Steps between C-alpha positions, in 0.01 A plus 500: 500500500774743588798325344675828419568544872795306636398202712806554720356835614146375556349349815148359499348611831156344457227404258159666510202574275414818311300608194581605146480881464332466162232237563496461884535124467653340810859387435796371698753762611850504648658731755860530384789688656782655298753681717297726729199513267203260505271442202168329437526299177221321317403371158158495335463239225313754288676828581858413587739594779463765770761612751434764767720647774341441843790575739807717458787491747522516875341408731532154349189331364563182700522684831174691463196384692399228747285189484138531602224246558226543235135546595198427281252789460211504745246464221588373152257643246630287212637149459819374335418424136745639244772573753676820611456780386168410336289403807532812716213568728687416735554128431617234749854510359554858614735519799409826669200675658380840385651803672446803275204487259441738210151615410503650153207735544535656153698462180460868415793738547566873473841430342615294201840390628737330253566256786190345662459141624121534475502656149255758635349778289253785541189339355344172394456326834205433727581516870397217733196599705500557873302176532771307314772653716304416813490139378878511449542591867275206596707264286817617673348438842413146390860453389657584835469879510497776594816577305679825423313659209660688212251708303637493149412532135536686265497812711266434795437871564307512172213358705313765696369231736847385610438612863183287500700193388735550796204541737341177370824310562544653846148400594578140403804490726794589272752704697761630253436687173766616259435713192716432193492835319682743273398775744351744247161530669663517844705793372223685317190461715488688828364285781527171310773362724284581800202312351709188449651524845157539659372195308779288649790513255832420670764549234558661160719280279622782276648448154831689533761443230758763591584839645536661155247519220700299246382154619139613493529619139640162399281270712177704540502721194499837678649713779358385833747582775319812621177299528676232701634760743155656539341160562753428775436842656124445501541156659730647763242766591245235598738239646473250213808279458681482165723228352700602194490239220763548229484284189869449416587473132856443369638816342214715632509547877726247674737793558233669720476221760713683755328832437159339553612357834643836607172665401307246709717562807443874464123445485467288813261444672237529222709278270517165678677293238656458155400190305710452186359297212736415212299494180321179412406446138128450512209718398617809310879536517623619161798297380639205694856561620735212566676707765338453840541649845528211743475512879882511544526786248256705705659411833841614372348817353344584838837471676693686230250780444438563872878498553472219752216658700307180421706189440429175321529297819230721661244315288344155525316280249126471531378199691124506452549493121774313317837640609601574137203734459601778740709666767416734786665714767406758764689814593451760771618854422717639778513867606843530331338388167677166506286187486502197722412164354230307683575175325301194598526150361220560255176686435316248716756527783512124549781373722462142374356336187125556490216395274401704199171582673679638806737710289214638290311609812809665646571677171141627496549650846843639403361688200207644695729612783779658295311634198191611689659662804363839609636765267392821668697798379781564750553868571793664674318516836430127477862421417602701806342231716785273403750761612362480854647150522871439532653415163539124485236440768236226459221758468689680223565173313135392528388840371728465195386140452135608483532806279823459303519137388518432127420156354695433179409201284504365148276255319618337177187376326526227238400521135486247217879515453614438858200313645604222739203295613679403821495870589144549378362230732638698797323824402300679773386800293174404333247668273125443515388412147166595349367150575613524867811286479830585675783521245870551588598846378763384250269233354213748473711747303696244296507631144623335179679694225169503314329673792312184602436468873419187698269671745471877472157589369401135468182361654 
């Protein structure tokens, strides 16, 4: 398959299963190491060979992650028939409970971004009704909920009844609501942030691709930085937490990683986290690029671009999801503007191997605690309360811990080129489909070169 590469330089790490990027047929795949780089290689009988970089450099691929005991979903809404990834619902072969669940409340959007996993546009879609969404909540309760809810789309704020959706979920017992948004309505409409906060919204998951306008021109089609800043200001005024979500694209904005983190530290406590997402090639993405940003690339960029303020060894692999999907770290900003790492073993804080179900529950609590913490605007008089304590005292540290902790994470979603079904079975981020199934995020958005999708928009 890859005979042009010297066998003396190649180490087969493991065999797995993937899909063909052209026809989405399930095919055998190989995780192969060459030097410090790791590739996923596969061959489709009809469409030939594919080779994709999945790991680049240190920390070493083999040293990343720990073993975990799998757990079958509480309720399986489908049965095993054609095999993974064709039986999602979840099926009995899935190895993880739900933790974060996306409700796509609209496919409409007020932008037409060149990059969009949902391929959203301004017209042509009918929104699910409030009755349908209420039934989605009931389905989730029957599947082991309440879970953390991400209101997504499209652009969810296109719905005027978005506060009502949050209120419906709250009334059914769901305790954490996150809004995935471009922030345009939050920036433009006075009082909108307050309406969402009053309805029970905990966190704004804000599309934030850089601290200059250049990435927005390339990825979103227009200048948006001023709107992002206004959205953050309006959230701060009402005590609504914000997590910055940069989509990282090679050659576009990977050089702004450090600047984004510095920005986030300067905007504590309203900004509670930065969640990097290297581009995945599904939905609308323009032209596929063979160059990829892997987890080690981003870890090294964080250390280099923050000049060692945050270091690679300050971060841990995810434990609720597959370890090769993510990393996370926590940092408290000190009065001298240095940061202190609050590294734990993992996002679920387990001290010993635990089941997938246990890790998913702990991750659910972790996200709600660190992304949804109180984000009241801190004024000078409030900051002076810290000065009443001796520097270095326990009271002072606890004050900083509450108001000035930044969660930094990264999630590397899988597309048709780098899909590894061993990873997919460990997924804990699920989407409610139109027919009330629970689909792992990467499977739901899996897109062939032709634009064909296995699940998105299918009933």
